[in-house]
C-alpha positions, 0 to 999 in steps of 0.5 A, spaced: 522 534 541 521 530 535 516 523 535 523 519 533 527 522 539 521 521 544 520 514 541 527 513 543 527 516 550 521 512 552 524 506 549 519 505 544 523 502 539 522 495 541 517 490 539 510 491 542 507 485 544 501 484 549 501 491 550 508 492 553 515 494 549 520 489 549 527 487 546 527 481 542 528 474 545 535 474 542 537 481 544 538 483 536 537 490 533 537 493 526 538 499 523 534 504 520 537 509 514 534 515 512 534 514 504 536 522 503 543 521 507 544 514 507 545 515 515 542 511 520 537 514 524 535 509 529 535 502 531 529 497 532 528 490 536 529 485 531 523 479 532 525 472 532 520 466 530 520 465 538 517 473 538 512 472 533 509 466 536 509 470 543 505 475 539 500 470 536 499 468 543 498 475 546 493 476 540 489 469 541 488 471 548 485 477 546 481 475 541 475 473 545 474 479 549 475 483 543 470 480 539 465 480 544 467 488 545 461 492 543 462 494 536 461 501 538 466 501 543 471 498 537 469 504 533 470 509 538 477 507 539 479 507 532 476 514 531 480 516 537 486 513 534 484 517 527 484 524 531 490 523 535 494 522 528 491 528 525 493 532 531 500 529 530 500 529 522 506 534 522 510 529 527 508 523 523 510 526 516 517 528 519 517 520 521 515 518 514 520 522 511 526 520 515 525 513 514 522 513 507 525 519 504 518 521 501 517 529 500 514 532 506 508 534 502 507 527 500 508 525 507 502 529 509 498 526 504 499 519 506 498 521 514 491 524 512 489 518 507 492 513 512 488 516 518 482 516 514 482 508 514 481 509 522 475 514 521 472 510 515 472 503 519 470 506 526 464 507 522 464 500 519 465 497 525 457 498 527 455 495 520 456 488 520 449 486 518 447 479 517 441 476 513 435 473 514 431 471 508 425 466 506 428 459 503 425 458 496 421 452 499 417 457 503 417 452 509 423 456 513 427 462 514 435 462 513 440 466 518 447 468 515 452 471 520 458 474 519 463 473 525 470 475 526 475 470 523 480 470 528 488 472 529 490 476 523 497 477 521 498 483 517 505 484 513 506 491 510 510 494 505 515 500 506 512 505 500 506 507 505 508 505 512 502 509 515 497 508 510 498 500 509 498 499 516 492 503 517 488 500 511 489 493 514 489 494 522 482 498 521 478 493 518 481 488 522 479 491 529 473 493 526 471 486 525 473 484 532 480 481 530 486 482 534 492 483 529 500 481 529 503 487 524 510 485 521 512 492 518 517 492 512 524 492 515 526 499 511 520 502 515 519 500 522 518 506 526 511 508 523 508 502 525 511 502 532 508 509 533 501 507 530 502 502 536 503 507 541 497 511 538 492 505 538 494 504 546 493 511 547 486 511 544 484 505 548 486 499 545 486 493 550 493 489 551 494 484 545 489 487 540 495 490 536 502 487 536 508 490 532 514 485 530 519 489 526 524 484 524 530 484 519 529 476 518 522 477 515 521 470 512 522 465 518 518 470 522 512 470 517 513 463 516 513 461 523 507 465 524 503 462 518 504 455 521 501 457 528 494 454 527 492 460 532 493 465 526 487 465 521 488 470 516 494 473 512 493 480 509 499 482 505 501 487 501 507 487 496 510 484 490 507 478 486 513 474 487 513 474 494 505 473 494 506 467 490 511 464 496 506 466 501 500 463 497 504 456 497 506 457 505 498 459 506 496 452 502 499 448 507 494 450 512 488 453 507 489 459 511 485 465 509 489 470 505 488 477 502 493 480 497 494 486 494 500 485 489 504 488 484 502 493 478 504 495 471 499 500 470 497 503 463 496 510 462 492 511 455 491 518 452 486 519 446 487 524 441 481 528 443 483 528 450 484 535 454 492 535 454 493 539 460 488 535 464 492 529 461 499 531 463 497 533 470 494 527 471 500 523 468 504 527 473 500 525 479 499 518 477 506 517 475 510 521 481 506 520 487 511 518 492 517 518 486 513 513 482 514 508 488 507 506 488 503 500 486 498 504 483 503 508 479 502 509 471 508 505 468 506 505 461 504 511 457 500 509 450 499 516 447 495 516 440 500 518 434 496 525 433 498 528 440 504 523 442 509 529 440 506 534 444 504 530 450 511 528 450 514 535 450 509 537 455 510 531 460 517 533 459 517 540 461 512 538 467 517 533 470 523 537 469 519 543 473 519 538 479 524 539 485 528 533 487 531 533 494 531 531 501 524 530 503 524 536 509 528 541 504 523 547 502 520 546 496 522 539 494 517 535 490 521 528 489 525 525 494 530 519 494 528 512 492 528 507 498 535 504 498 541 503 493 538 497 490 531 500 488 535 506 485 540 501 481 534 497 478 531 503 476 537 506 472 538 499 469 531 499 466 532 506 463 539 504 460 536 498 457 530 503 455 534 508 452 536 503 446 529 503 444 527 510 445 529 517 446 530 520 453 527 527 453 529 528 460 533 525 466 535 518 465 541 519 471 542 519 478 544 526 480 551 527 483 549 527 491 549 523 496 542 519 497 538 514 493 536 519 488 534 518 481 531 524 476 524 524 473 525 521 467 521 521 460 523 516 454 519 518 448 517 513 442 519 506 446 519 500 442 513 495 443 516 489 447 521 493 450 523 490 457 521 496 461 514 496 459 513 489 462 516 491 469 514 494 474 518 500 474 517 503 482 521 509 480 520 516 477 520 514 469 515 515 464 516 511 458 511 513 452 509 508 446 505 511 440 499 508 438 494 509 432 489 503 433 485 504 439 484 496 439 491 495 439 493 499 444 488 496 449 491 489 447 497 492 449 495 495 455 492 488 457 498 484 455 500 483 462 499 478 468 498 484 472 491 488 473 491 492 479 489 499 476 489 503 469 488 510 467 484 513 461 484 520 458 479 522 453 474 527 451 468 522 450 466 519 456 462 514 453 468 512 449 472 512 456 467 508 459 467 503 454 475 502 454 474 502 462 470 495 461 475 492 456 481 494 461 483 488 465 484 491 471 481 492 478 481 499 478 480 504 472 482 512 473 477 515 468 480 522 466 483 522 473 490 521 476 489 519 483 483 515 485 485 511 492 480 513 497 478 509 504 471 509 501 472 505 495 474 497 494 482 497 492 485 491 489 486 488 482 485 482 478 490 477 475 496 476 479 495 483 482 492 480 488 486 477 492 480 481 495 479 488 496 481 493 501 477 499 503 470 500 503 465 495 506 469 490 502 475 491 507 471 489 513 468 483 510 476 480 508 476 479 516 469 476 517 467 469 516 460 467 513 456 462 518 449 459 515 444 457 521 439 453 519 432 453 523 425 450 523 422 457 523 
């Protein structure tokens, strides 16, 4: 029996509130589609604003006992959850493929990456260290404490349904904060499966609550307006992030946001082309390009631009496209019809400003597929360069002057991640310092790791996830003045 069949049989496709599975207060449900077949695979309960407030209430009741729970005990629960996920990695991967569409190999990678956040923060739970130091006047000591902020509302996207959940749940629970998780409506099943695992791992009722909904805006607004909610952690588009920031300003709510990206990928003339092409495929095609870290614009020095484009084209053409569970598939469908149509429109526009080397169309089959695409010699200023593509499309721009290429790379309001490939590490580090992004991959196409601070600058977000910074997002700083 698959994990989905078991969830349906055990009636675990409802809301998970206060340690109980329940239907929505108005009885409503919504369907979950398989992007590869466009068919419904399950229905889940659709939370109302009233359900959101019920979840907040349960989390609030759980707050003091959970904050008082020994850090080691909180950590052990997260560690057991890590073990359970790893033991069931194939089941979780199949569930991800079913509702998200990504290739099975990508899904396995996400399960292992996502589970690691529980292991990492199980270790961080015991490292909430305060400070004691002598005041400058020399007449007293200063005490600084870091205390859990309170009930945290977590809003996660569809592109990494497991990892985006664990990346937020892990640090919140480690810090002593109960959570209300609102997963994306395209991918609610993995979030519900996570709730089941955390309960099995020993998480007390109310510490983790999951409220899928087809009415995200009113549900999130209702929770944010509740004074018992003290934290919002959101991953999603910059456009939605702006709206949530405006809403959060009404209560001066503490927020952490990981927003959109427009990652430049710079290839210098002295780069190892084999490594650069391999890194380009890795940075571009993870999850079929549906990642905020995906390389979005390729700036290649003129002396190697033709050869790089030819090699990348061959690499992209070799990728097998199909349903995520089909044998040998490396590129699955996009999440829905709107996503596919957006990518198609961007490519159609860019084709007039460059040369399509491969792809450039959707295959003739059911599902939300789009072929891996390379567009060579894209004109500077083309619309596709200013848009987060979120699909398997690589537009290539030639450059001759490195300073100009860096200026083009920085010519965006977004600043999540960038990539640089060069044979001279000294030059690479110098470029990394000049690029206006929160993360830089230097001769690497994949740098995400639970032990590292993930986040951007400019309009790509606020705060960091992962590393020791991740737990700090869920802690308040308290200074205690004494006469000692």
